[in-house]
C-alpha positions in Angstrom: 2.1 -67.1 -28.5 -1.6 -67.9 -28.9 -1.3 -70.2 -26.0 0.2 -67.5 -23.8 -2.6 -65.1 -24.7 -5.3 -67.7 -23.9 -3.7 -68.5 -20.6 -3.5 -64.8 -19.7 -7.2 -64.3 -20.6 -8.2 -67.3 -18.6 -6.3 -66.2 -15.6 -7.7 -62.7 -15.7 -11.3 -64.1 -16.0 -10.7 -66.3 -13.0 -9.3 -63.4 -11.0 -12.2 -61.0 -11.9 -15.1 -63.4 -11.6 -15.2 -63.4 -7.8 -15.4 -59.6 -7.7 -18.2 -59.7 -10.4 -20.0 -62.4 -8.5 -19.8 -60.3 -5.3 -21.2 -57.3 -7.1 -24.0 -59.3 -8.6 -25.4 -60.7 -5.3 -29.2 -60.4 -5.4 -30.5 -57.2 -3.8 -33.2 -57.9 -1.2 -36.6 -56.6 -2.4 -39.2 -55.2 0.0 -42.0 -57.6 0.9 -45.6 -57.1 0.1 -47.3 -54.2 2.0 -49.4 -55.5 5.0 -52.1 -53.2 6.2 -52.3 -52.6 9.9 -55.5 -54.3 11.1 -58.2 -51.9 12.2 -58.9 -52.1 16.0 -61.8 -54.3 17.0 -64.9 -52.5 18.3 -66.0 -55.2 20.8 -65.8 -54.1 24.4 -66.8 -51.5 27.0 -66.0 -47.8 26.6 -66.4 -44.4 28.4 -65.9 -40.9 27.1 -66.6 -37.2 27.1 -68.6 -35.0 24.7 -69.4 -31.4 24.0 -71.8 -29.7 21.5 -74.7 -27.4 20.9 -78.5 -27.8 21.4 -81.2 -26.2 19.3 -84.6 -26.5 21.0 -88.3 -25.6 20.6 -91.2 -25.5 23.1 -94.6 -26.6 22.1 -97.4 -24.0 22.5 -94.9 -21.2 23.4 -92.8 -19.0 21.1 -89.6 -20.2 22.8 -86.5 -21.8 21.3 -84.1 -22.8 24.0 -80.6 -23.0 22.5 -77.2 -23.5 24.3 -73.9 -25.3 24.8 -74.0 -28.8 26.2 -71.4 -31.2 27.6 -71.4 -34.5 29.3 -70.3 -38.1 29.7 -71.1 -41.3 27.9 -70.5 -45.0 28.3 -71.5 -48.2 26.6 -70.6 -51.6 25.1 -70.2 -52.8 21.5 -70.4 -56.3 20.0 -68.7 -56.7 16.6 -69.4 -59.6 14.2 -67.7 -59.1 10.8 -68.3 -55.6 9.6 -71.4 -55.2 11.8 -71.4 -53.6 15.2 -74.3 -53.7 17.7 -74.2 -51.8 20.9 -75.9 -50.0 23.8 -75.0 -46.5 25.1 -76.1 -44.2 27.8 -75.2 -40.6 28.4 -75.8 -37.7 30.8 -75.6 -34.1 29.7 -75.6 -30.6 31.3 -77.0 -27.9 29.0 -77.2 -24.1 29.0 -80.2 -24.2 26.6 -82.7 -21.5 27.5 -84.9 -18.8 25.9 -87.0 -15.9 27.1 -90.1 -14.4 25.6 -92.1 -11.6 27.4 -92.6 -12.9 31.0 -91.7 -16.5 30.1 -88.4 -18.2 30.4 -87.9 -21.9 29.5 -84.7 -23.9 30.1 -83.4 -27.5 29.9 -80.7 -27.7 32.5 -79.9 -31.4 32.0 -81.0 -34.5 30.1 -79.9 -38.0 29.3 -80.4 -40.9 26.9 -80.4 -44.7 26.9 -80.0 -46.0 23.3 -79.2 -48.9 21.1 -76.7 -48.6 18.3 -76.3 -50.5 15.1 -73.5 -49.8 12.6 -71.0 -50.9 10.0 -67.2 -50.6 10.0 -65.0 -49.6 7.1 -61.4 -50.2 8.3 -61.1 -48.0 11.4 -64.3 -46.0 10.8 -67.7 -46.9 12.3 -70.9 -45.5 10.8 -73.9 -46.0 13.0 -77.6 -45.2 13.7 -78.9 -44.9 17.2 -82.2 -44.5 19.0 -84.0 -45.1 22.3 -85.2 -43.4 25.5 -84.6 -39.7 26.3 -85.3 -38.0 29.7 -84.6 -34.7 31.2 -85.5 -31.7 33.3 -87.6 -28.8 31.9 -87.9 -25.5 33.8 -90.5 -22.8 33.2 -90.3 -19.4 34.9 -93.2 -16.9 34.8 -93.5 -13.7 36.9 -91.0 -14.8 39.5 -92.6 -18.3 39.8 -90.9 -21.5 38.7 -92.3 -24.8 37.6 -90.2 -27.8 36.8 -90.9 -31.2 35.3 -88.8 -34.3 34.8 -90.0 -35.6 31.4 -89.4 -38.7 29.3 -89.7 -39.4 25.6 -87.6 -40.7 22.8 -84.5 -39.9 20.7 -83.0 -41.0 17.4 -79.9 -40.0 15.3 -76.6 -41.2 14.0 -72.9 -40.6 13.9 -69.4 -41.5 12.7 -66.7 -42.8 15.0 -63.0 -43.1 14.0 -60.6 -45.4 15.8 -57.4 -43.3 16.4 -55.4 -46.0 18.4 -56.4 -49.5 19.7 -58.0 -47.7 22.7 -58.9 -44.2 21.7 -61.6 -43.1 19.2 -63.3 -39.8 18.3 -66.8 -39.2 17.1 -69.3 -36.7 15.7 -73.0 -37.4 16.4 -76.4 -35.9 15.7 -79.5 -36.6 17.8 -83.1 -35.5 17.8 -85.0 -35.9 21.0 -88.6 -35.3 22.1 -89.3 -35.1 25.9 -93.1 -35.2 25.4 -95.8 -32.8 26.6 -96.6 -32.0 30.2 -99.4 -29.9 31.7 -98.0 -26.6 33.1 -99.9 -24.7 35.7 -98.1 -21.5 34.8 -99.3 -21.6 31.2 -102.6 -23.4 31.6 -101.7 -25.7 28.7 -99.4 -28.6 27.7 -95.8 -27.7 26.9 -93.0 -30.0 25.8 -89.4 -29.7 24.5 -88.0 -31.0 21.3 -84.4 -30.5 20.4 -81.7 -31.1 17.7 -78.2 -31.5 19.0 -74.8 -31.9 17.4 -71.9 -33.0 19.6 -68.3 -34.2 19.3 -66.7 -36.6 21.6 -63.8 -39.0 22.5 -64.0 -42.5 23.8 -61.6 -44.8 25.6 -62.2 -48.4 24.8 -61.1 -51.1 27.4 
């Protein structure tokens, strides 16, 4: 009798063990998380921007303010976390102001700047500075006097890589176009401005 029970138990174990073994197959575990590498910043780019300009005229109680917009282009070189670059831009501006018989405006300006920055994943934080140039227009009693001035600019910004080719940025710049002698005022007048602008770039 004992032999019959032992035989039955053994047969049952043999029959059930394949099913248990099938149920106990190892469950595949997800592999380690691999971060998507940030896009490299080396290469040429072009883009568009828009923002606002807050200006001040030397020796006149005028503060030309207005909306601006334009294009930019440049080239970056990345080594490790550091990025060096050069950028140029050209802007159209509605900045103007009127006081008594005087009106002063800055219809366009441009810059040619170097950039130096550091990357954090897909974010580039940078400082920038270089040459600024632009047109200044003074109107007095129906007469108009214009000058094309040159000076300097400096500022900084943050640029975020959205895809391997597209990025968005916010940038602050201060520029000083220097002083020019104006016949209509009989003195030297010059424009300084703070500007804040937002832009997008396409990197090749």
